[in-house]
C-alpha positions in Angstrom: -9.5 -5.9 42.7 -6.3 -7.8 43.2 -3.8 -8.2 40.4 -3.9 -12.0 40.0 -1.0 -11.8 37.5 1.4 -11.0 40.4 3.2 -8.3 38.5 2.8 -5.3 36.2 0.6 -5.8 33.2 3.4 -4.4 31.0 5.5 -7.4 32.1 2.9 -9.8 30.8 2.8 -8.4 27.3 4.4 -5.4 25.6 1.0 -4.3 24.3 0.3 -2.9 27.8 3.5 -0.9 28.0 2.7 2.8 28.5 -1.0 2.0 28.8 -1.1 1.0 32.4 0.3 2.2 35.7 0.7 0.5 39.1 -0.9 2.5 41.8 -0.9 0.0 44.7 0.1 1.4 48.0 2.8 -0.5 49.9 1.3 -2.7 52.5 -2.2 -2.8 50.8 -3.6 -6.3 51.6 -5.6 -6.3 48.4 -3.0 -5.5 45.7 0.3 -6.0 47.4 -0.2 -8.9 49.8 0.4 -6.6 52.8 -1.5 -6.4 56.1 -2.1 -2.6 56.5 -5.7 -1.8 55.8 -4.9 1.9 56.2 -2.8 1.6 53.0 -5.8 0.2 51.2 -8.0 3.1 52.4 -5.3 5.8 51.7 -5.7 6.3 47.9 -7.9 9.4 48.0 -7.1 12.0 46.9 -3.4 11.5 45.8 -3.5 8.3 43.8 -7.0 8.8 42.5 -6.0 12.2 41.1 -2.8 10.6 39.6 -5.0 7.9 37.9 -7.3 10.5 36.5 -4.5 12.5 35.1 -3.0 9.4 33.5 -6.3 8.4 31.9 -7.0 12.0 30.7 -3.6 12.2 29.0 -4.5 9.1 27.0 -7.7 10.5 25.5 
């Protein structure tokens, strides 16, 4: 889903600092306003694994 805030969540409020990460690929038309669909389809496995490690470290 797109980030309608237009920036990092931690920039909106300090409560999100350290609780969120930005994993948007450069050129992704969904989250970065880019035009490269390959960027949107290129999250698996690298960024999905990074997201899973980030969440697991928080529990």
